[in-house]
DRENMAR-363527 format. One record per residue (C-alpha): residue number from 1; y, z, x; residue in three letters. Coordinates in nm, 2 decimals. Each point is the difference from the previous one (the first is absolute). Layout:
<atoms>
num;py;pz;px;residu
NUM;Y;Z;X;ALA
...
</atoms>
This chain:
<atoms>
num;py;pz;px;residu
1;0.02;0.00;-0.01;UNK
2;0.23;0.05;0.29;UNK
3;-0.10;-0.29;0.16;UNK
4;0.08;-0.17;-0.28;UNK
5;0.31;0.16;-0.03;UNK
6;0.10;-0.05;0.35;UNK
7;-0.10;-0.40;-0.07;UNK
8;0.21;-0.01;-0.28;UNK
9;0.28;0.16;0.14;UNK
10;0.00;-0.18;0.29;UNK
11;-0.02;-0.34;-0.25;UNK
12;0.29;0.15;-0.23;UNK
13;0.21;0.05;0.34;UNK
14;-0.04;-0.35;0.06;UNK
15;0.10;-0.14;-0.28;UNK
16;0.31;0.15;-0.06;UNK
17;0.13;-0.04;0.36;UNK
18;-0.08;-0.37;-0.08;UNK
19;0.19;0.02;-0.36;UNK
20;0.27;0.16;0.25;UNK
21;0.01;-0.26;0.17;UNK
22;-0.02;-0.26;-0.26;UNK
23;0.28;0.16;-0.18;UNK
24;0.23;0.01;0.32;UNK
25;-0.04;-0.35;0.13;UNK
26;0.01;-0.15;-0.32;UNK
27;0.35;0.17;-0.09;UNK
28;0.12;-0.07;0.37;UNK
29;-0.14;-0.36;-0.06;UNK
30;0.17;-0.08;-0.28;UNK
31;0.31;0.13;0.07;UNK
32;0.04;-0.19;0.27;UNK
33;-0.07;-0.29;-0.11;UNK
34;0.23;0.01;-0.29;UNK
35;0.30;0.07;0.23;UNK
36;-0.21;-0.26;0.24;UNK
37;0.38;-0.13;0.13;UNK
38;0.13;0.36;0.07;UNK
39;-0.32;0.15;0.13;UNK
40;0.03;-0.33;0.26;UNK
41;0.35;0.08;0.10;UNK
42;-0.05;0.36;0.06;UNK
43;-0.32;-0.08;0.22;UNK
44;0.23;-0.30;0.17;UNK
45;0.28;0.29;0.12;UNK
46;-0.33;0.19;0.10;UNK
47;0.05;0.07;0.41;UNK
48;-0.39;-0.02;0.03;UNK
49;-0.13;-0.29;-0.26;UNK
50;0.33;-0.22;-0.02;UNK
51;-0.12;-0.29;0.14;UNK
52;-0.35;-0.02;-0.22;UNK
53;0.24;0.10;-0.30;UNK
54;-0.17;-0.30;-0.21;UNK
55;-0.39;0.11;0.10;UNK
56;0.05;0.36;-0.05;UNK
57;0.22;-0.04;-0.33;UNK
58;-0.31;-0.19;-0.22;UNK
59;-0.32;0.16;0.28;UNK
60;0.04;0.37;-0.10;UNK
61;0.03;-0.04;-0.40;UNK
62;-0.25;-0.28;0.05;UNK
63;-0.22;0.19;0.20;UNK
64;0.03;0.35;-0.22;UNK
65;-0.08;-0.19;-0.32;UNK
66;-0.34;-0.15;0.21;UNK
67;-0.11;0.34;0.10;UNK
68;0.07;0.18;-0.34;UNK
69;-0.24;-0.30;-0.12;UNK
70;-0.24;0.08;0.23;UNK
71;0.02;0.41;-0.07;UNK
72;-0.13;-0.08;-0.36;UNK
73;-0.29;-0.17;0.11;UNK
74;-0.26;0.23;0.10;UNK
75;-0.17;-0.21;0.24;UNK
76;0.29;-0.07;0.18;UNK
77;0.19;0.33;-0.02;UNK
78;-0.11;0.06;0.37;UNK
79;0.16;-0.28;0.08;UNK
80;0.34;0.08;-0.19;UNK
81;0.02;0.38;0.14;UNK
82;0.01;-0.13;0.35;UNK
83;0.22;-0.23;-0.08;UNK
84;0.23;0.25;-0.19;UNK
85;-0.02;0.19;0.30;UNK
86;0.12;-0.24;0.22;UNK
87;0.27;-0.09;-0.24;UNK
88;0.09;0.37;-0.01;UNK
89;0.03;0.01;0.37;UNK
90;0.18;-0.31;0.08;UNK
91;0.24;0.17;-0.26;UNK
92;0.01;0.32;0.21;UNK
93;0.06;-0.12;0.33;UNK
94;0.26;-0.23;-0.16;UNK
95;0.20;0.31;-0.12;UNK
96;-0.06;0.19;0.33;UNK
97;0.11;-0.28;0.25;UNK
98;0.34;0.01;-0.29;UNK
99;0.04;0.33;0.05;UNK
100;-0.11;0.04;0.37;UNK
101;0.18;-0.28;0.17;UNK
102;0.21;-0.19;-0.23;UNK
103;0.40;0.06;0.00;UNK
104;0.01;-0.05;-0.34;UNK
105;-0.21;0.02;-0.33;UNK
106;-0.04;-0.30;-0.24;UNK
107;-0.12;0.04;-0.37;UNK
108;-0.31;-0.21;-0.14;UNK
109;-0.21;0.16;-0.28;UNK
110;0.06;-0.05;-0.32;UNK
111;-0.01;0.22;-0.35;UNK
112;0.00;0.38;0.06;UNK
113;-0.13;-0.01;0.34;UNK
114;0.35;-0.12;0.10;UNK
115;0.15;0.31;-0.11;UNK
116;-0.27;0.18;0.25;UNK
117;0.16;0.04;0.33;UNK
118;-0.15;-0.12;0.33;UNK
119;-0.15;0.34;0.11;UNK
120;-0.16;0.06;-0.32;UNK
121;-0.15;-0.31;0.02;UNK
122;-0.14;0.05;0.32;UNK
123;-0.14;0.28;-0.13;UNK
124;-0.13;-0.16;-0.35;UNK
125;-0.15;-0.29;0.16;UNK
126;-0.17;0.23;0.28;UNK
127;-0.11;0.20;-0.31;UNK
128;-0.20;-0.33;-0.17;UNK
129;-0.17;-0.14;0.35;UNK
130;-0.15;0.36;-0.04;UNK
131;-0.13;-0.07;-0.36;UNK
132;-0.14;-0.34;0.16;UNK
133;-0.17;0.19;0.27;UNK
134;-0.13;0.25;-0.24;UNK
135;-0.17;-0.29;-0.23;UNK
136;-0.15;-0.17;0.27;UNK
137;-0.14;0.31;0.14;UNK
138;-0.20;0.06;-0.31;UNK
139;-0.10;-0.34;-0.03;UNK
140;-0.21;0.05;0.33;UNK
141;-0.38;0.11;-0.13;UNK
142;-0.17;0.02;0.38;UNK
143;0.16;0.37;0.06;UNK
144;-0.14;-0.05;0.38;UNK
145;0.20;-0.30;0.08;UNK
146;0.32;0.09;-0.26;UNK
147;0.17;0.17;0.28;UNK
148;-0.02;-0.26;0.24;UNK
149;0.02;-0.32;-0.21;UNK
150;0.29;0.10;-0.17;UNK
151;0.19;0.16;0.26;UNK
152;-0.03;-0.33;0.23;UNK
153;0.04;-0.24;-0.30;UNK
154;0.34;0.25;-0.18;UNK
155;0.16;0.01;0.42;UNK
156;-0.02;-0.39;-0.01;UNK
157;0.14;-0.04;-0.29;UNK
158;0.30;0.22;0.05;UNK
159;0.03;-0.12;0.34;UNK
160;-0.01;-0.41;-0.09;UNK
161;0.24;0.10;-0.29;UNK
162;0.22;0.15;0.23;UNK
163;-0.02;-0.26;0.26;UNK
164;0.10;-0.28;-0.27;UNK
165;0.30;0.17;-0.06;UNK
166;0.08;0.07;0.35;UNK
167;-0.09;-0.39;0.06;UNK
168;0.21;-0.15;-0.25;UNK
169;0.32;0.26;0.06;UNK
170;-0.04;-0.14;0.38;UNK
171;-0.01;-0.38;-0.12;UNK
172;0.24;0.05;-0.25;UNK
173;0.29;0.18;0.27;UNK
174;-0.12;-0.31;0.21;UNK
175;0.12;-0.28;-0.29;UNK
176;0.31;0.22;-0.04;UNK
177;0.10;0.04;0.38;UNK
178;-0.12;-0.33;0.15;UNK
179;-0.08;-0.19;-0.25;UNK
180;0.35;-0.03;-0.14;UNK
181;-0.15;0.03;-0.38;UNK
182;0.32;0.11;-0.10;UNK
183;-0.12;0.32;-0.21;UNK
184;0.26;0.27;-0.03;UNK
185;-0.07;0.37;-0.03;UNK
186;0.21;0.20;-0.16;UNK
187;-0.04;0.36;0.01;UNK
188;0.14;0.30;-0.29;UNK
189;0.32;0.05;0.05;UNK
190;0.07;-0.05;0.37;UNK
191;0.41;-0.03;-0.10;UNK
192;0.16;0.24;-0.28;UNK
193;0.32;-0.16;-0.13;UNK
194;0.30;0.26;0.00;UNK
195;0.36;0.00;-0.07;UNK
196;0.21;-0.31;-0.05;UNK
197;0.40;-0.06;0.03;UNK
198;0.19;-0.28;-0.20;UNK
199;0.19;-0.22;0.27;UNK
200;0.36;-0.14;-0.05;UNK
201;-0.09;-0.31;0.19;UNK
202;-0.29;-0.26;0.07;UNK
203;0.08;-0.05;0.34;UNK
204;-0.10;0.31;0.20;UNK
205;-0.27;-0.02;0.21;UNK
206;-0.20;0.26;0.21;UNK
207;0.20;0.07;0.32;UNK
208;-0.29;0.35;0.11;UNK
209;0.02;0.33;-0.04;UNK
210;0.17;0.28;0.19;UNK
211;-0.17;0.31;0.01;UNK
212;-0.03;0.11;-0.36;UNK
213;0.25;-0.28;-0.13;UNK
214;-0.12;-0.34;-0.16;UNK
215;0.26;-0.26;0.14;UNK
216;0.09;-0.32;-0.20;UNK
217;0.17;-0.25;0.16;UNK
218;0.22;-0.27;-0.24;UNK
219;-0.01;-0.40;0.07;UNK
220;0.34;-0.09;-0.18;UNK
221;0.23;0.34;0.16;UNK
222;-0.23;0.09;0.35;UNK
223;0.22;0.26;0.13;UNK
224;-0.03;0.21;-0.34;UNK
225;-0.35;0.16;-0.06;UNK
226;-0.18;0.28;-0.20;UNK
227;-0.19;0.31;0.10;UNK
228;-0.27;0.12;-0.24;UNK
229;-0.13;0.33;0.10;UNK
230;-0.38;-0.02;-0.05;UNK
231;-0.05;0.21;-0.30;UNK
232;0.18;-0.27;-0.17;UNK
233;0.26;0.26;-0.17;UNK
234;0.34;-0.11;0.19;UNK
235;0.15;-0.37;0.13;UNK
236;0.32;0.05;0.24;UNK
237;0.17;-0.33;0.06;UNK
238;0.08;-0.03;0.41;UNK
239;0.22;-0.23;0.16;UNK
240;-0.05;-0.13;0.41;UNK
241;0.30;0.04;0.18;UNK
242;0.02;-0.35;0.18;UNK
243;0.33;-0.15;0.13;UNK
244;-0.07;-0.38;0.11;UNK
245;0.22;-0.03;0.30;UNK
246;-0.15;-0.33;0.13;UNK
247;0.02;-0.09;-0.37;UNK
248;-0.38;-0.19;-0.04;UNK
249;-0.02;-0.17;-0.31;UNK
250;-0.36;0.15;-0.14;UNK
251;-0.22;-0.23;-0.19;UNK
252;-0.26;0.22;-0.14;UNK
253;0.08;0.38;0.21;UNK
254;-0.28;0.23;-0.11;UNK
255;-0.04;0.36;0.08;UNK
256;-0.33;0.16;0.15;UNK
257;-0.09;0.41;0.03;UNK
258;-0.20;0.11;0.32;UNK
259;-0.02;0.38;0.04;UNK
260;0.36;0.14;0.01;UNK
261;0.15;-0.31;0.11;UNK
262;0.12;-0.29;-0.22;UNK
263;0.04;-0.35;0.07;UNK
264;0.22;-0.30;-0.10;UNK
265;-0.10;-0.36;0.06;UNK
266;-0.01;-0.37;-0.11;UNK
267;-0.20;-0.26;0.19;UNK
268;0.30;-0.27;0.02;UNK
269;0.21;0.27;0.16;UNK
270;-0.08;0.08;0.41;UNK
271;0.02;0.39;-0.02;UNK
272;-0.13;0.26;-0.20;UNK
273;0.20;0.28;-0.02;UNK
274;-0.15;0.38;-0.07;UNK
275;0.08;0.36;-0.07;UNK
276;-0.11;0.33;-0.11;UNK
277;-0.09;0.01;-0.37;UNK
278;0.16;0.43;-0.01;UNK
279;0.34;-0.18;-0.02;UNK
280;-0.03;-0.37;-0.04;UNK
281;0.21;-0.15;0.23;UNK
282;-0.03;-0.24;0.22;UNK
283;0.00;0.10;0.34;UNK
284;-0.13;-0.27;0.23;UNK
285;-0.11;-0.33;0.04;UNK
286;-0.29;-0.25;0.19;UNK
287;-0.02;-0.33;0.12;UNK
288;-0.27;-0.25;-0.11;UNK
289;0.10;-0.33;0.09;UNK
290;-0.25;-0.15;-0.26;UNK
291;-0.03;-0.08;-0.38;UNK
292;-0.29;0.13;-0.22;UNK
293;-0.13;0.02;-0.36;UNK
294;-0.15;0.32;0.01;UNK
295;0.05;0.33;0.22;UNK
296;-0.14;0.31;-0.04;UNK
297;0.11;0.31;0.26;UNK
298;-0.31;0.13;0.23;UNK
299;-0.02;0.28;0.28;UNK
300;0.26;-0.08;0.25;UNK
301;0.12;-0.39;-0.16;UNK
302;-0.08;-0.24;-0.29;UNK
303;-0.30;-0.20;-0.09;UNK
304;0.11;-0.33;-0.16;UNK
305;-0.05;-0.35;-0.14;UNK
306;0.14;-0.31;0.10;UNK
307;0.00;-0.37;-0.03;UNK
308;-0.12;-0.21;0.31;UNK
309;0.20;-0.30;-0.06;UNK
310;-0.16;-0.19;0.27;UNK
311;-0.35;0.08;-0.08;UNK
312;0.06;0.03;-0.43;UNK
313;-0.14;0.32;0.02;UNK
314;0.05;0.35;-0.12;UNK
315;-0.06;0.22;0.33;UNK
316;0.07;0.38;0.01;UNK
317;0.12;0.20;0.26;UNK
318;0.15;0.31;0.13;UNK
319;0.34;0.10;0.10;UNK
320;0.02;0.26;0.22;UNK
321;0.25;0.28;0.12;UNK
322;0.28;-0.07;0.21;UNK
323;0.32;-0.14;-0.08;UNK
324;-0.03;-0.34;0.00;UNK
325;-0.38;0.08;-0.17;UNK
326;-0.30;-0.13;0.22;UNK
327;-0.16;-0.27;-0.24;UNK
328;-0.36;-0.09;0.01;UNK
329;-0.19;-0.28;-0.22;UNK
330;-0.33;-0.08;-0.10;UNK
331;-0.19;-0.25;-0.18;UNK
332;-0.22;0.27;-0.20;UNK
333;0.05;-0.23;-0.33;UNK
334;-0.24;-0.26;-0.01;UNK
335;0.10;-0.33;-0.18;UNK
336;-0.20;-0.18;-0.28;UNK
337;0.21;-0.29;-0.10;UNK
338;0.38;0.02;0.02;UNK
339;0.04;0.27;0.22;UNK
340;0.29;0.16;-0.16;UNK
341;-0.12;0.04;-0.40;UNK
342;-0.31;0.08;0.09;UNK
343;0.08;0.29;0.24;UNK
344;0.25;0.16;-0.26;UNK
345;-0.08;0.33;-0.04;UNK
346;0.13;0.40;0.05;UNK
347;0.01;0.18;0.32;UNK
348;-0.04;0.41;-0.01;UNK
349;-0.05;0.26;0.23;UNK
350;-0.25;0.30;0.05;UNK
351;0.21;0.28;0.15;UNK
352;-0.36;0.18;0.02;UNK
353;-0.24;-0.26;0.17;UNK
354;0.35;-0.14;0.21;UNK
355;-0.14;-0.36;-0.13;UNK
356;0.20;-0.34;-0.19;UNK
357;-0.15;-0.09;-0.29;UNK
358;0.05;-0.31;-0.11;UNK
359;-0.16;-0.18;-0.41;UNK
360;0.04;-0.31;-0.06;UNK
361;0.11;-0.07;-0.35;UNK
362;-0.20;-0.32;-0.05;UNK
363;-0.36;0.05;0.13;UNK
364;-0.24;0.36;0.05;UNK
365;0.08;0.05;0.38;UNK
366;0.28;0.26;0.12;UNK
367;0.02;0.04;0.39;UNK
368;-0.03;0.33;0.15;UNK
369;0.22;0.02;0.36;UNK
370;0.06;0.24;0.25;UNK
371;0.35;0.09;0.01;UNK
372;0.08;0.07;0.31;UNK
373;-0.13;-0.33;0.20;UNK
374;-0.08;-0.19;-0.31;UNK
375;-0.35;-0.08;0.11;UNK
376;-0.12;-0.07;-0.33;UNK
377;-0.33;0.30;-0.11;UNK
378;-0.15;-0.22;-0.29;UNK
379;-0.01;-0.26;-0.25;UNK
380;-0.07;0.17;-0.35;UNK
381;-0.14;-0.12;-0.31;UNK
382;0.05;0.10;-0.38;UNK
383;-0.26;-0.01;-0.28;UNK
384;0.15;-0.29;-0.10;UNK
385;-0.17;-0.30;0.02;UNK
386;0.31;-0.25;0.08;UNK
387;-0.02;-0.09;0.38;UNK
388;0.21;-0.28;0.03;UNK
389;0.40;-0.02;-0.13;UNK
390;0.00;-0.28;-0.33;UNK
391;0.37;-0.13;0.10;UNK
392;0.09;-0.31;-0.04;UNK
393;0.27;-0.13;0.20;UNK
394;0.27;-0.27;-0.12;UNK
395;0.24;-0.17;0.28;UNK
396;0.33;-0.10;-0.03;UNK
397;0.28;-0.09;0.22;UNK
398;-0.20;-0.29;0.22;UNK
399;-0.26;0.34;0.06;UNK
400;0.22;0.28;0.16;UNK
401;0.04;0.20;-0.33;UNK
402;-0.33;0.14;-0.17;UNK
403;-0.01;0.13;-0.33;UNK
404;-0.30;0.13;-0.17;UNK
405;-0.11;-0.14;-0.31;UNK
406;-0.10;0.30;-0.26;UNK
407;-0.05;0.35;0.07;UNK
408;-0.39;0.05;0.07;UNK
409;-0.15;0.37;-0.08;UNK
410;0.13;0.28;0.18;UNK
411;-0.32;0.14;0.15;UNK
412;0.20;0.32;0.18;UNK
413;0.32;0.00;-0.20;UNK
414;0.16;0.30;0.18;UNK
415;-0.18;0.32;0.21;UNK
416;0.05;0.31;0.13;UNK
417;-0.15;0.21;0.26;UNK
418;-0.05;0.44;0.06;UNK
419;-0.28;0.13;0.27;UNK
420;-0.26;-0.23;0.04;UNK
421;0.02;-0.18;-0.32;UNK
422;0.14;-0.34;-0.14;UNK
423;0.10;-0.04;-0.30;UNK
424;0.00;-0.37;-0.19;UNK
425;0.13;-0.08;-0.31;UNK
426;-0.17;-0.29;-0.17;UNK
427;0.06;-0.25;-0.31;UNK
428;-0.35;-0.10;0.00;UNK
429;-0.30;0.13;-0.23;UNK
430;-0.34;0.05;0.18;UNK
431;-0.35;0.00;-0.19;UNK
432;-0.03;0.19;-0.27;UNK
433;0.36;0.10;-0.07;UNK
434;0.15;-0.06;-0.32;UNK
435;0.29;-0.26;-0.03;UNK
436;0.25;0.25;-0.18;UNK
437;0.04;0.21;0.29;UNK
438;0.26;-0.22;0.16;UNK
439;0.18;0.07;-0.29;UNK
440;0.02;0.33;0.00;UNK
441;-0.01;0.07;0.42;UNK
442;-0.03;-0.10;0.30;UNK
443;-0.30;0.00;0.25;UNK
444;0.03;0.20;0.34;UNK
445;-0.30;-0.03;0.25;UNK
446;-0.03;0.25;0.26;UNK
447;-0.14;-0.06;0.35;UNK
448;-0.12;0.19;0.27;UNK
449;0.17;-0.07;0.28;UNK
450;-0.21;0.17;0.29;UNK
451;-0.34;-0.16;-0.16;UNK
452;0.15;-0.31;-0.13;UNK
453;-0.17;0.03;-0.31;UNK
454;0.10;0.01;-0.38;UNK
455;0.03;0.30;-0.18;UNK
456;0.08;-0.03;-0.37;UNK
457;0.25;-0.06;-0.23;UNK
458;0.23;0.13;-0.25;UNK
459;0.26;-0.10;-0.27;UNK
460;0.42;0.06;-0.03;UNK
461;-0.01;0.02;-0.34;UNK
462;0.33;-0.15;-0.10;UNK
463;0.35;0.21;-0.10;UNK
464;0.03;-0.12;-0.33;UNK
465;-0.02;-0.34;-0.02;UNK
466;0.13;-0.09;0.35;UNK
467;-0.28;-0.05;0.28;UNK
468;0.03;0.22;0.33;UNK
469;0.17;-0.28;0.24;UNK
470;-0.03;0.12;0.35;UNK
471;-0.12;0.34;0.11;UNK
472;-0.02;0.26;0.38;UNK
473;-0.22;0.27;0.03;UNK
474;0.09;0.32;0.17;UNK
475;-0.19;0.27;0.04;UNK
476;-0.15;0.12;-0.34;UNK
477;0.24;-0.22;-0.18;UNK
478;0.03;-0.36;-0.12;UNK
479;0.35;-0.12;-0.10;UNK
480;-0.02;-0.31;-0.24;UNK
481;0.28;-0.23;-0.09;UNK
482;0.05;-0.17;-0.29;UNK
483;0.27;-0.23;-0.09;UNK
484;0.18;0.29;-0.16;UNK
485;-0.15;0.31;0.08;UNK
486;-0.18;0.22;0.31;UNK
487;-0.25;0.17;-0.06;UNK
488;-0.21;0.25;0.16;UNK
489;-0.42;0.04;0.08;UNK
490;-0.20;0.25;0.13;UNK
491;-0.33;-0.07;0.21;UNK
492;-0.25;0.21;-0.04;UNK
493;-0.11;0.14;0.30;UNK
494;-0.39;0.07;-0.06;UNK
495;0.01;-0.38;-0.09;UNK
496;0.25;-0.12;0.34;UNK
497;-0.07;0.15;0.33;UNK
498;0.34;0.05;0.12;UNK
499;-0.02;0.20;0.31;UNK
500;0.17;-0.17;0.26;UNK
</atoms>
């Protein structure tokens, strides 16, 4: 009687466990299939499986349904249990890697399981792996061989399932980083939007940071600036005290801040003026003897971009301290078509790394060079797939004047840097991204300059109906500028490694 009871207890236990699995898998599969596009997009944003989103999105729910069918057939029940144990082990391994090694946690479940936290989900999965193990243990009738067979098969099952997930992760990393699959990853809330201030004019630009103060320059009135504290409580207009004894005619005067210094320059004027931000008085000037289209203050000098008219090519250079300043140039920019439009882009300086960084507007490449000697460190690539600038040139005036026909899409529209990170805004959608995204936000891709890799992406949402046009990162702050607003964002320090 006891033996019969034990057999019946084992039988009922196995049936209950199979029923639980059937309920779980059928529910989970239907939740995914009813929202297959949403599930596919979430997998596409996963830090582990993004390159295999299409296969996984369909394969998982179909696999859950097949296993559920096997569990309903007595002769195939053991096979179904092994597969169920393997699938739950795969889910468990996936969550463990996400929680342990990933800088952010995506969401890829449906139904009520989506309400469950990831640590709770890990425990939930482990419980079901244990339940499958119990059911399989009871399915062995030979007591002598039960322990050995079960131990070997169960450990092999879990090891194989874990290995598959790890292999998919490694292959997905290869696809994202090296095969340029253009798959973005979006962590949860890496940037938190703070306060904003409405501006009176739409001619402001971000000149830099003066301690805890944001300084906005004004392209229409170059000597009139706006200081805003980082609490976004106070905005104070300031004016630069400057008399132009040589009466140079400025065409596009700009202000740049570096530490406690400010610099006033115009690429068509052969001098650079400087002073201290404590009193905003011009106290000196240095002769540069060159024209330039881009200028950034660096340690003990400036980085610049200018047009080499003989070679019809944009080149990068540095102006080193002295009066006149010592000029060095290097052909770091690669010509693809005309040498001017195809090499157009943005020049910035990483104070923490002491590097000049140049991002091409119309292709997926950026140049990183030593700011001391202009030696190229590396040519980096973004995750975008456009490696050739789609430029069409029209020649006018006996081929002496070149004009660009139409405007190609910006691959790298704006950039900024802080610490080891390069922040690049893009107008291009990657795989599995909704077209509505660019209506309500801009996309910022984050790259690690130290290990030359793509990290993740985030959205900077519109201020009202206005898009963020330009931004600058300073420590844990990101200042965004729309046509009529300056907006402050804070970087999540659990997502970003901001240590210098």
